[in-house]
C-alpha beads as a LAMMPS data file, in Angstrom:
LAMMPS data file: protein, C-alpha beads

200 atoms
199 bonds

1 atom types
1 bond types

-500.0 500.0 xlo xhi
-500.0 500.0 ylo yhi
-500.0 500.0 zlo zhi

Masses

1 110.0

Atoms # bond

1 1 1 -141.410 -301.716 -60.473
2 1 1 -142.767 -298.378 -61.678
3 1 1 -142.392 -295.192 -59.653
4 1 1 -146.181 -295.031 -59.172
5 1 1 -146.272 -298.601 -57.832
6 1 1 -143.486 -297.697 -55.412
7 1 1 -145.519 -294.680 -54.318
8 1 1 -148.620 -296.859 -53.777
9 1 1 -146.598 -299.114 -51.470
10 1 1 -145.443 -296.070 -49.524
11 1 1 -149.050 -294.869 -49.204
12 1 1 -150.187 -298.341 -48.061
13 1 1 -147.677 -298.189 -45.188
14 1 1 -148.570 -294.608 -44.207
15 1 1 -149.211 -293.835 -40.519
16 1 1 -149.060 -290.027 -40.794
17 1 1 -152.521 -289.397 -39.335
18 1 1 -155.226 -291.137 -37.303
19 1 1 -157.108 -292.301 -40.414
20 1 1 -154.540 -295.123 -40.629
21 1 1 -156.192 -296.648 -37.528
22 1 1 -159.735 -296.755 -38.927
23 1 1 -159.216 -297.546 -42.618
24 1 1 -159.862 -300.946 -44.180
25 1 1 -157.691 -300.252 -47.233
26 1 1 -155.803 -297.233 -48.504
27 1 1 -157.063 -295.827 -51.804
28 1 1 -154.009 -294.383 -53.571
29 1 1 -155.501 -293.872 -57.030
30 1 1 -155.457 -295.583 -60.409
31 1 1 -155.031 -294.961 -64.108
32 1 1 -152.381 -294.801 -66.826
33 1 1 -149.003 -293.409 -65.814
34 1 1 -149.122 -291.085 -68.843
35 1 1 -152.767 -290.000 -68.543
36 1 1 -153.569 -286.630 -70.125
37 1 1 -156.360 -285.979 -67.610
38 1 1 -156.216 -286.367 -63.835
39 1 1 -159.423 -286.214 -61.771
40 1 1 -158.881 -285.349 -58.116
41 1 1 -161.758 -286.053 -55.754
42 1 1 -162.122 -285.526 -52.047
43 1 1 -161.750 -288.708 -49.991
44 1 1 -162.624 -292.408 -50.253
45 1 1 -166.124 -293.471 -49.166
46 1 1 -167.475 -296.771 -47.835
47 1 1 -167.076 -298.806 -51.056
48 1 1 -163.676 -297.305 -51.873
49 1 1 -162.409 -298.177 -48.392
50 1 1 -163.506 -301.808 -48.903
51 1 1 -162.055 -302.193 -52.406
52 1 1 -159.001 -299.923 -52.243
53 1 1 -160.080 -298.222 -55.486
54 1 1 -161.286 -294.642 -56.056
55 1 1 -164.805 -293.785 -57.248
56 1 1 -166.392 -297.258 -57.175
57 1 1 -169.713 -296.328 -55.509
58 1 1 -172.678 -294.407 -56.946
59 1 1 -170.554 -291.279 -57.569
60 1 1 -168.082 -293.455 -59.465
61 1 1 -170.836 -294.832 -61.692
62 1 1 -171.956 -291.279 -62.465
63 1 1 -168.338 -290.288 -63.215
64 1 1 -168.130 -293.182 -65.687
65 1 1 -171.351 -291.953 -67.370
66 1 1 -169.840 -288.467 -67.596
67 1 1 -166.643 -289.824 -69.139
68 1 1 -168.673 -291.865 -71.645
69 1 1 -170.439 -288.640 -72.719
70 1 1 -167.074 -287.363 -74.025
71 1 1 -165.940 -290.705 -75.456
72 1 1 -163.697 -291.750 -72.579
73 1 1 -163.547 -294.712 -70.190
74 1 1 -162.198 -294.630 -66.646
75 1 1 -159.140 -296.595 -67.894
76 1 1 -158.225 -293.561 -70.067
77 1 1 -157.851 -291.132 -67.149
78 1 1 -156.074 -291.003 -63.809
79 1 1 -158.369 -290.857 -60.767
80 1 1 -157.344 -290.139 -57.186
81 1 1 -158.382 -288.185 -54.090
82 1 1 -156.945 -285.419 -51.934
83 1 1 -156.734 -287.896 -49.055
84 1 1 -156.078 -291.610 -49.406
85 1 1 -158.023 -293.070 -46.441
86 1 1 -161.729 -292.882 -45.631
87 1 1 -162.694 -290.444 -42.852
88 1 1 -164.978 -292.175 -40.299
89 1 1 -168.650 -291.881 -41.236
90 1 1 -167.664 -290.117 -44.493
91 1 1 -167.133 -286.846 -42.610
92 1 1 -165.230 -284.022 -44.318
93 1 1 -161.431 -284.347 -44.345
94 1 1 -159.658 -282.374 -41.602
95 1 1 -156.938 -279.830 -42.496
96 1 1 -154.235 -281.978 -40.856
97 1 1 -155.361 -285.043 -42.862
98 1 1 -155.193 -283.085 -46.121
99 1 1 -151.740 -281.838 -45.130
100 1 1 -150.521 -285.358 -44.241
101 1 1 -151.528 -286.614 -47.716
102 1 1 -150.292 -283.562 -49.638
103 1 1 -146.838 -285.012 -50.489
104 1 1 -148.485 -288.132 -51.954
105 1 1 -150.737 -286.104 -54.245
106 1 1 -147.828 -283.838 -55.243
107 1 1 -145.838 -286.914 -56.214
108 1 1 -148.716 -288.414 -58.216
109 1 1 -149.033 -285.218 -60.232
110 1 1 -145.266 -285.115 -60.749
111 1 1 -145.154 -288.731 -61.981
112 1 1 -148.260 -288.673 -64.221
113 1 1 -147.665 -285.127 -65.549
114 1 1 -151.252 -284.612 -66.747
115 1 1 -152.087 -281.824 -69.201
116 1 1 -155.407 -281.196 -67.460
117 1 1 -156.242 -281.515 -63.761
118 1 1 -159.969 -281.674 -63.028
119 1 1 -160.809 -280.905 -59.407
120 1 1 -164.001 -282.594 -58.205
121 1 1 -165.580 -280.838 -55.243
122 1 1 -164.473 -278.049 -52.963
123 1 1 -161.621 -279.797 -51.139
124 1 1 -159.574 -280.500 -54.241
125 1 1 -160.628 -277.124 -55.695
126 1 1 -159.319 -275.326 -52.570
127 1 1 -155.829 -276.660 -53.253
128 1 1 -155.584 -274.598 -56.464
129 1 1 -158.271 -271.963 -55.994
130 1 1 -157.983 -270.950 -52.319
131 1 1 -160.925 -268.937 -50.965
132 1 1 -162.914 -269.428 -54.190
133 1 1 -166.551 -270.559 -54.195
134 1 1 -167.226 -273.590 -56.371
135 1 1 -170.641 -272.187 -57.354
136 1 1 -168.829 -269.211 -58.939
137 1 1 -165.847 -270.852 -60.642
138 1 1 -166.982 -274.321 -61.744
139 1 1 -166.421 -274.902 -65.445
140 1 1 -163.835 -272.099 -65.712
141 1 1 -160.323 -273.372 -66.532
142 1 1 -157.207 -271.641 -65.268
143 1 1 -153.633 -272.165 -66.438
144 1 1 -150.915 -272.321 -63.789
145 1 1 -147.352 -273.493 -64.334
146 1 1 -147.994 -275.172 -67.670
147 1 1 -151.018 -277.168 -66.451
148 1 1 -154.707 -276.358 -66.942
149 1 1 -156.821 -276.679 -63.772
150 1 1 -160.534 -277.175 -64.257
151 1 1 -162.903 -277.019 -61.253
152 1 1 -166.116 -279.064 -61.292
153 1 1 -168.726 -280.056 -58.751
154 1 1 -168.141 -283.490 -57.241
155 1 1 -170.311 -286.149 -58.957
156 1 1 -171.766 -286.992 -55.516
157 1 1 -173.246 -283.464 -55.381
158 1 1 -175.666 -284.417 -58.173
159 1 1 -176.722 -287.532 -56.281
160 1 1 -177.555 -285.550 -53.143
161 1 1 -178.931 -282.462 -54.904
162 1 1 -180.188 -283.122 -58.453
163 1 1 -180.072 -279.383 -59.315
164 1 1 -176.278 -279.728 -59.741
165 1 1 -176.568 -282.456 -62.358
166 1 1 -177.042 -280.158 -65.362
167 1 1 -173.989 -278.053 -64.393
168 1 1 -171.826 -281.157 -64.043
169 1 1 -173.016 -282.575 -67.378
170 1 1 -172.389 -279.224 -69.100
171 1 1 -168.936 -278.772 -67.555
172 1 1 -167.665 -282.224 -68.565
173 1 1 -168.576 -281.500 -72.211
174 1 1 -165.975 -278.705 -72.320
175 1 1 -163.086 -281.097 -71.655
176 1 1 -162.409 -282.293 -75.255
177 1 1 -162.191 -278.659 -76.422
178 1 1 -159.846 -277.830 -73.544
179 1 1 -157.539 -280.707 -74.485
180 1 1 -157.527 -279.512 -78.097
181 1 1 -156.540 -276.024 -76.974
182 1 1 -153.764 -277.447 -74.775
183 1 1 -152.407 -279.433 -77.759
184 1 1 -152.510 -276.307 -79.969
185 1 1 -150.615 -274.342 -77.315
186 1 1 -147.969 -277.090 -77.150
187 1 1 -147.661 -277.135 -80.981
188 1 1 -147.325 -273.337 -81.076
189 1 1 -144.650 -273.434 -78.364
190 1 1 -142.690 -276.094 -80.281
191 1 1 -142.968 -274.134 -83.536
192 1 1 -141.738 -270.992 -81.792
193 1 1 -138.816 -272.884 -80.257
194 1 1 -137.863 -274.353 -83.650
195 1 1 -138.074 -270.872 -85.191
196 1 1 -135.798 -269.433 -82.497
197 1 1 -133.272 -272.243 -83.000
198 1 1 -133.199 -271.631 -86.770
199 1 1 -132.118 -268.042 -86.133
200 1 1 -128.788 -269.181 -84.703

Bonds

1 1 1 2
2 1 2 3
3 1 3 4
4 1 4 5
5 1 5 6
6 1 6 7
7 1 7 8
8 1 8 9
9 1 9 10
10 1 10 11
11 1 11 12
12 1 12 13
13 1 13 14
14 1 14 15
15 1 15 16
16 1 16 17
17 1 17 18
18 1 18 19
19 1 19 20
20 1 20 21
21 1 21 22
22 1 22 23
23 1 23 24
24 1 24 25
25 1 25 26
26 1 26 27
27 1 27 28
28 1 28 29
29 1 29 30
30 1 30 31
31 1 31 32
32 1 32 33
33 1 33 34
34 1 34 35
35 1 35 36
36 1 36 37
37 1 37 38
38 1 38 39
39 1 39 40
40 1 40 41
41 1 41 42
42 1 42 43
43 1 43 44
44 1 44 45
45 1 45 46
46 1 46 47
47 1 47 48
48 1 48 49
49 1 49 50
50 1 50 51
51 1 51 52
52 1 52 53
53 1 53 54
54 1 54 55
55 1 55 56
56 1 56 57
57 1 57 58
58 1 58 59
59 1 59 60
60 1 60 61
61 1 61 62
62 1 62 63
63 1 63 64
64 1 64 65
65 1 65 66
66 1 66 67
67 1 67 68
68 1 68 69
69 1 69 70
70 1 70 71
71 1 71 72
72 1 72 73
73 1 73 74
74 1 74 75
75 1 75 76
76 1 76 77
77 1 77 78
78 1 78 79
79 1 79 80
80 1 80 81
81 1 81 82
82 1 82 83
83 1 83 84
84 1 84 85
85 1 85 86
86 1 86 87
87 1 87 88
88 1 88 89
89 1 89 90
90 1 90 91
91 1 91 92
92 1 92 93
93 1 93 94
94 1 94 95
95 1 95 96
96 1 96 97
97 1 97 98
98 1 98 99
99 1 99 100
100 1 100 101
101 1 101 102
102 1 102 103
103 1 103 104
104 1 104 105
105 1 105 106
106 1 106 107
107 1 107 108
108 1 108 109
109 1 109 110
110 1 110 111
111 1 111 112
112 1 112 113
113 1 113 114
114 1 114 115
115 1 115 116
116 1 116 117
117 1 117 118
118 1 118 119
119 1 119 120
120 1 120 121
121 1 121 122
122 1 122 123
123 1 123 124
124 1 124 125
125 1 125 126
126 1 126 127
127 1 127 128
128 1 128 129
129 1 129 130
130 1 130 131
131 1 131 132
132 1 132 133
133 1 133 134
134 1 134 135
135 1 135 136
136 1 136 137
137 1 137 138
138 1 138 139
139 1 139 140
140 1 140 141
141 1 141 142
142 1 142 143
143 1 143 144
144 1 144 145
145 1 145 146
146 1 146 147
147 1 147 148
148 1 148 149
149 1 149 150
150 1 150 151
151 1 151 152
152 1 152 153
153 1 153 154
154 1 154 155
155 1 155 156
156 1 156 157
157 1 157 158
158 1 158 159
159 1 159 160
160 1 160 161
161 1 161 162
162 1 162 163
163 1 163 164
164 1 164 165
165 1 165 166
166 1 166 167
167 1 167 168
168 1 168 169
169 1 169 170
170 1 170 171
171 1 171 172
172 1 172 173
173 1 173 174
174 1 174 175
175 1 175 176
176 1 176 177
177 1 177 178
178 1 178 179
179 1 179 180
180 1 180 181
181 1 181 182
182 1 182 183
183 1 183 184
184 1 184 185
185 1 185 186
186 1 186 187
187 1 187 188
188 1 188 189
189 1 189 190
190 1 190 191
191 1 191 192
192 1 192 193
193 1 193 194
194 1 194 195
195 1 195 196
196 1 196 197
197 1 197 198
198 1 198 199
199 1 199 200
C-alpha cells in the first residue's frame, strides 16, 4: 500500500472536527503520486461530498477545460482541497476546520513533492500568502523553500461572476512557462553542484 493510500485511510477515519458528523464521504484528493503540479482548492461541494472526489461539479468541469488549454488532463495533476469534508450548505470553512485538516494537507505535499503548487481561491491562498488580497496577487508566482506557489482565482468564481473568467484563463496559460523555468533552475543547480564537486 502506498503512503498516499495510507493517508487517505487516515483521512477517511478522521473525527477531528464536527464536519465528520455531516459529511457523506471524505474527499482526500487524487492524482499521480509524483505529480509536478498540485492544485489546492477550498472545500468539497455537494457533488464532491457524494462521490468522494475533488472538483467533480461545474467548477471541476471548468478546471478540466483550463487544463486542456495548456495540454493537460486532470489525471496529469494532483488535486485536493484545504479541508477534506463538505461544510454544511457549502458555507466557508471555519478556522478550526482548516486547522484540523492542516496536517493532512502538509503530508500530501510532503508525499507528492510537487514543483508547482497552484492555490485556487482565497482559503488556500491564505495558507501561503497571509493577509494578501487575491485580486492583487493572482497570477504572480512566488518561490518559497524550493517550491513555486502560484495563486489563482477559484474556478467557481468565474461561474458566479463571469468577469473573473478572463483572469483565470490568462493565469492558467502561464503555467507551462513556469514549469520550464523551474526545470531550468533545477538544471542550473545540478550543473553548479557538479562544478563544485569537480573542484575537489
